[in-house]
C-alpha positions as CSV (number, residue, x, y, z in Angstrom):
1,M,60.5,-63.1,11.1
2,K,59.2,-59.4,10.7
3,K,60.8,-57.8,8.1
4,L,63.2,-54.8,9.6
5,T,63.3,-51.7,7.7
6,I,67.0,-50.4,7.3
7,A,67.6,-47.1,8.7
8,N,68.0,-44.3,5.7
9,C,71.4,-43.0,7.2
10,L,72.9,-46.3,7.2
11,L,72.1,-46.7,3.3
12,L,74.6,-43.4,2.9
13,I,77.7,-45.6,4.7
14,S,79.8,-46.8,1.5
15,L,80.9,-50.6,1.8
16,L,84.8,-50.6,3.1
17,F,87.1,-52.9,2.3
18,S,89.7,-54.6,4.7
19,C,93.4,-56.3,4.2
20,G,94.4,-59.4,5.0
21,T,92.4,-61.9,6.7
22,D,90.4,-59.0,8.4
23,P,86.6,-59.2,8.1
24,V,84.8,-57.0,5.2
25,E,83.2,-54.1,6.8
26,L,79.3,-53.7,5.5
27,P,76.8,-51.2,6.6
28,Q,74.8,-52.7,9.2
29,G,71.5,-54.5,8.3
30,A,73.1,-55.0,4.4
31,Y,70.8,-58.4,4.4
32,E,67.8,-57.4,6.4
33,E,66.1,-56.8,3.1
34,G,65.6,-59.0,-0.2
35,V,66.0,-62.7,-0.6
36,L,68.7,-64.9,1.2
37,I,69.3,-67.9,-1.3
38,V,70.8,-71.4,0.4
39,N,73.0,-73.3,-1.9
40,E,74.2,-76.5,-0.9
41,G,77.2,-77.4,-2.5
42,A,78.3,-80.1,-4.3
43,F,79.5,-83.8,-2.1
44,G,83.2,-84.0,-2.1
45,A,83.7,-79.7,-2.8
46,N,81.7,-78.6,0.2
47,D,81.3,-75.4,-1.4
48,G,78.0,-74.3,0.2
49,E,77.5,-70.8,0.2
50,I,74.5,-68.0,0.9
51,F,73.9,-65.5,-2.1
52,H,72.0,-62.6,-1.4
53,F,69.1,-61.1,-4.3
54,D,67.9,-57.6,-4.4
55,V,64.5,-57.9,-5.8
56,A,64.5,-53.8,-6.2
57,S,67.7,-53.7,-8.3
58,G,68.0,-57.3,-9.5
59,E,71.6,-57.8,-8.4
60,M,72.3,-61.0,-7.4
61,E,75.5,-61.1,-4.8
62,T,77.3,-64.2,-4.6
63,A,79.3,-66.0,-1.4
64,I,78.4,-63.3,0.9
65,F,79.3,-65.4,3.6
66,E,82.9,-65.3,2.3
67,K,82.9,-62.3,1.1
68,V,82.3,-60.7,5.0
69,N,84.4,-62.9,6.7
70,N,87.1,-63.3,4.3
71,R,87.1,-67.5,4.7
72,P,84.6,-70.4,2.5
73,F,82.0,-71.7,4.5
74,A,83.4,-75.1,3.9
75,G,80.6,-77.5,3.8
76,L,77.4,-78.7,2.8
77,I,74.5,-76.3,4.1
78,Q,71.5,-78.6,5.4
79,N,70.1,-75.7,7.1
80,M,69.8,-72.0,7.4
81,L,67.7,-71.0,10.2
82,V,67.2,-67.5,11.7
83,F,66.2,-66.7,15.1
84,G,66.6,-63.0,16.8
85,D,69.7,-61.5,16.0
86,Y,71.7,-64.6,14.4
87,A,71.3,-66.8,11.3
88,Y,72.4,-70.4,12.2
89,L,73.9,-72.4,9.1
90,V,74.0,-76.3,9.8
91,A,76.1,-78.0,7.8
92,N,75.4,-82.1,7.0
93,T,79.1,-82.1,7.1
94,G,79.3,-81.9,10.7
95,K,79.7,-78.0,11.5
96,V,77.5,-75.1,12.5
97,E,78.4,-71.3,12.2
98,I,76.1,-68.5,13.8
99,V,76.3,-64.9,12.2
100,R,74.6,-61.7,12.7
101,S,71.5,-62.0,10.5
102,S,71.7,-58.7,9.7
103,D,75.2,-58.6,7.8
104,F,76.2,-62.2,7.7
105,M,79.1,-61.7,10.2
106,S,80.6,-64.4,12.2
107,M,79.7,-64.4,15.8
108,G,80.8,-67.7,16.1
109,A,80.7,-72.0,16.0
110,V,79.6,-75.0,16.9
111,E,82.5,-76.8,18.8
112,G,82.5,-80.6,19.7
113,E,81.3,-83.9,17.6
114,L,79.0,-83.0,15.2
115,V,78.7,-85.8,12.3
116,N,75.9,-85.2,10.0
117,S,74.2,-82.1,11.7
118,R,70.6,-81.7,10.1
119,S,68.5,-78.9,11.9
120,L,68.6,-76.3,15.2
121,V,66.2,-74.9,17.4
122,T,66.6,-72.2,20.3
123,A,65.0,-73.2,23.5
124,K,65.6,-72.2,27.0
125,G,69.2,-70.1,26.2
126,K,70.2,-73.2,24.3
127,L,70.9,-74.4,21.1
128,F,69.1,-78.2,20.6
129,I,71.2,-79.7,17.2
130,S,69.3,-82.9,15.4
131,D,72.0,-85.0,14.0
132,W,71.5,-88.1,12.2
133,G,75.2,-89.7,13.8
134,A,78.0,-92.2,11.5
135,Y,76.8,-94.7,8.9
136,D,76.9,-98.1,9.7
137,D,77.5,-101.0,7.4
138,N,73.9,-101.2,6.0
139,Y,73.9,-97.4,5.7
140,Q,72.0,-96.9,8.3
141,N,72.0,-94.4,11.5
142,P,71.7,-96.2,14.8
143,D,73.5,-93.6,17.1
144,S,71.3,-90.5,16.4
145,F,71.5,-87.6,18.8
146,I,70.5,-84.2,19.5
147,A,73.3,-82.0,20.5
148,V,72.8,-79.3,23.1
149,V,75.1,-76.3,23.4
150,N,74.7,-74.0,26.3
151,D,75.0,-70.7,24.5
152,P,72.8,-69.6,21.4
153,T,76.2,-67.8,20.1
154,G,77.9,-71.3,20.1
155,G,80.8,-72.9,21.8
156,T,81.3,-76.6,23.5
157,I,78.4,-79.1,22.8
158,A,77.7,-79.7,26.4
159,N,75.5,-82.8,26.4
160,T,73.8,-85.5,23.5
161,I,70.4,-86.6,23.4
162,P,70.0,-90.3,22.1
163,V,67.5,-90.3,19.6
164,S,65.6,-92.6,17.3
165,S,67.1,-93.0,13.8
166,R,67.6,-89.7,11.8
167,P,66.3,-86.6,13.2
168,E,65.6,-83.7,10.9
169,G,63.4,-80.9,11.7
170,L,63.5,-79.2,15.3
171,T,60.6,-76.8,16.9
172,Y,59.9,-75.1,19.9
173,F,56.6,-75.5,21.3
174,G,54.1,-75.6,24.7
175,D,57.8,-75.2,26.5
176,R,59.1,-78.4,24.9
177,V,61.3,-79.3,22.4
178,L,59.9,-81.4,19.1
179,A,61.6,-83.6,16.8
180,A,60.7,-85.2,13.3
181,C,62.6,-88.5,13.4
182,Q,62.8,-89.9,10.2
183,S,63.5,-93.7,10.0
184,E,61.1,-94.9,12.3
185,G,58.4,-92.1,11.8
186,Q,58.3,-90.9,15.0
187,L,57.5,-87.7,16.6
188,L,59.3,-86.9,19.8
189,V,58.9,-84.8,22.7
190,I,62.1,-83.4,24.4
191,D,62.0,-81.9,27.9
192,P,64.7,-78.6,27.3
193,D,65.4,-78.3,31.4
194,T,66.4,-81.9,31.9
195,E,67.8,-82.6,28.0
196,T,65.4,-86.4,28.0
197,V,63.0,-87.5,25.3
198,E,59.7,-87.5,27.3
199,K,57.1,-88.5,25.1
200,T,57.5,-90.5,21.6
201,V,54.2,-89.7,19.2
202,P,54.1,-92.0,15.8
203,V,53.1,-90.4,12.5
204,T,52.0,-91.7,8.9
205,G,54.7,-91.3,6.7
206,T,58.2,-90.1,6.9
207,P,58.0,-86.9,8.9
208,F,60.3,-84.4,7.7
209,S,59.7,-80.6,9.3
210,F,57.1,-77.9,11.6
211,F,55.8,-75.3,10.1
212,D,52.9,-72.6,12.0
213,Y,49.8,-71.6,10.0
214,G,46.7,-70.2,11.7
215,G,48.1,-70.3,15.1
216,K,48.4,-74.3,14.5
217,L,51.2,-76.4,14.6
218,Y,51.8,-78.8,11.9
219,L,54.1,-81.4,11.0
220,Y,55.4,-82.5,7.3
221,A,55.1,-86.0,6.0
222,T,55.4,-87.6,3.0
223,D,55.2,-91.4,1.6
224,A,55.6,-92.2,-2.0
225,A,52.0,-91.5,-2.6
226,N,50.8,-88.6,-0.6
227,V,51.9,-85.5,1.5
228,Y,50.8,-85.2,4.9
229,L,50.0,-82.6,7.2
230,H,49.3,-83.6,11.0
231,E,48.5,-81.1,13.5
232,I,49.8,-81.3,16.7
233,A,47.7,-80.9,19.6
234,P,49.1,-78.3,22.2
235,G,48.5,-79.9,25.4
236,G,49.3,-83.7,25.1
237,F,51.6,-83.2,21.6
238,E,49.5,-85.8,20.3
239,I,48.1,-85.7,16.5
240,A,44.8,-83.7,16.7
241,D,44.2,-83.8,12.9
242,S,45.8,-85.1,9.9
243,Q,45.5,-84.2,5.9
244,A,46.1,-86.1,2.9
245,F,47.2,-85.4,0.0
246,S,47.5,-87.2,-3.5
247,V,51.2,-86.4,-4.3
248,A,53.5,-89.0,-5.7
249,N,57.0,-88.8,-5.2
250,S,57.1,-85.8,-3.4
251,I,61.0,-85.2,-2.7
252,Y,61.7,-83.2,0.5
253,N,64.9,-81.1,0.4
254,G,63.6,-77.6,2.0
255,S,61.6,-78.3,-1.3
256,F,57.7,-77.2,0.1
257,T,56.5,-73.7,0.8
258,L,53.8,-72.4,2.4
259,T,52.1,-69.0,1.5
260,D,50.2,-66.8,3.5
261,G,46.8,-67.9,2.4
262,G,47.4,-71.4,3.5
263,E,48.6,-72.6,0.7
264,I,51.8,-75.0,0.1
265,F,53.8,-75.6,-3.0
266,V,55.3,-79.3,-3.3
267,I,57.8,-80.9,-5.7
268,S,56.9,-83.9,-7.1
269,K,59.5,-86.1,-9.1
270,Q,57.4,-87.9,-12.7
271,E,58.9,-89.7,-14.9
272,S,59.9,-87.2,-17.6
273,E,59.8,-83.8,-15.7
274,D,59.5,-82.4,-12.3
275,V,56.1,-80.7,-11.1
276,V,55.3,-78.0,-8.6
277,V,52.1,-79.2,-7.0
278,K,49.6,-76.8,-5.1
279,L,47.7,-77.9,-2.3
280,S,45.5,-75.8,-0.1
281,I,44.9,-76.4,3.8
282,S,41.9,-75.0,4.4
283,S,40.3,-77.0,1.5
284,G,42.6,-80.1,2.8
285,S,42.8,-80.7,-1.6
286,V,45.0,-81.0,-4.5
287,I,44.2,-77.1,-6.3
288,E,46.8,-77.5,-8.8
289,E,48.6,-80.9,-10.1
290,H,50.7,-78.9,-12.4
291,F,51.3,-75.4,-11.5
292,Y,54.8,-75.2,-13.1
293,S,57.0,-77.8,-14.7
294,G,60.6,-78.3,-15.4
295,N,63.8,-80.3,-14.5
296,N,66.3,-80.2,-11.6
297,F,64.1,-79.0,-8.8
298,Y,65.3,-78.8,-5.8
299,G,64.0,-76.4,-3.6
300,L,61.4,-73.7,-3.2
301,G,60.5,-70.6,-1.6
302,Y,57.6,-67.7,-1.5
303,D,57.9,-64.2,-1.9
304,E,54.4,-62.9,0.1
305,A,55.1,-59.4,-0.8
306,T,55.3,-60.1,-4.7
307,Q,53.6,-63.2,-4.8
308,T,56.2,-64.9,-6.5
309,L,57.5,-68.5,-6.1
310,Y,61.3,-69.0,-6.3
311,I,62.8,-72.5,-7.8
312,G,66.3,-73.8,-7.0
313,E,67.2,-76.2,-10.4
314,H,70.7,-77.9,-9.6
315,A,71.5,-78.3,-13.3
316,G,72.2,-81.9,-12.6
317,W,74.9,-81.7,-10.3
318,Q,77.0,-80.4,-13.6
319,G,78.2,-77.1,-12.2
320,D,76.5,-74.2,-10.8
321,G,72.4,-74.2,-10.9
322,S,69.7,-71.4,-10.9
323,V,66.8,-70.0,-9.6
324,L,63.5,-69.6,-11.1
325,R,61.4,-66.9,-10.3
326,V,57.7,-67.8,-11.2
327,N,54.6,-65.8,-11.0
328,S,50.9,-66.2,-9.0
329,G,49.3,-67.4,-12.5
330,G,52.3,-70.0,-12.8
331,E,54.4,-68.1,-15.3
332,L,58.2,-67.8,-15.8
333,I,59.5,-64.4,-14.9
334,D,63.1,-64.8,-15.1
335,Q,66.1,-67.4,-14.3
336,M,69.4,-66.4,-12.4
337,P,72.2,-68.1,-11.7
338,A,72.6,-69.6,-8.5
339,G,75.6,-71.3,-6.8
340,R,75.9,-75.4,-6.3
341,G,72.1,-76.9,-5.4
342,P,70.3,-73.7,-4.7
343,S,68.2,-75.5,-1.7
344,G,66.3,-72.9,0.3
345,F,65.0,-69.3,0.4
346,Y,64.3,-67.0,3.4
347,F,62.7,-63.6,3.2
348,P,63.3,-61.7,5.9
């Protein structure tokens, strides 16, 4: 997403507080700069929230969803995705909230039988939402699906598409919706018009999510010994090329991030510590095995403007976590308080 500039006149508008259950009125564009931090929340407490960090002032604004809308989010936030004017908060507790990305005012929600929603993409004026479905007696998810909503601002689920177990990341590419399905190691190609799966492509490793780099689409996958980057051919949606990086016990929870120079940071859980490892797409190699280390690492983000790595740290789930900022030389800049389980970062 391109960074939008807040008009100077809006910076002069004072923050107005409302009474009762009326939403708080914020200056339009209050969250178009800075860093949005996804705090997943703790299981059972369902206290996921979004924080906002002002890089210029160094101030952390907590619980902006609750502040703006006068109610808690009340869920475990699996993902936050921004498409156009809207940000989508996807909870793995079976809910999706849609907010205006500029000021986080609620615009709507998805209504229907979501169970364990994971990610989302917009295509052809519709929402496509990946959902693991319910667990069976063996802790498997045989009834996974993609939910379809016919309005980008939410509403009732119009259709569900049965898919391979545990669909995770989604993207819209070449006029098709692509889904990464974990359990069977598959890439699914979905026609957004007919809302049917038209092709299944096997992939090496457990696939999680998609990203663009250098005009190419990649699928990120892992196994116990490696991180894989699978390049997807735009025509037939086959795997055009694959790179394997020797990274043991890499974790996935939004915990890789990409720089404009084609470097990727991932988290490796080692015997006594968590290590951030740095990879290079252009060379196809691990370029720093030990960029930064610590404990309880849970998510990563990279601010290109300041060349700063953000690391979410969950504090062993014993209360609130924190965010570490690390410079390009692998040195700690500071550590800031965050919410429960900081897992992802968005830089408008």
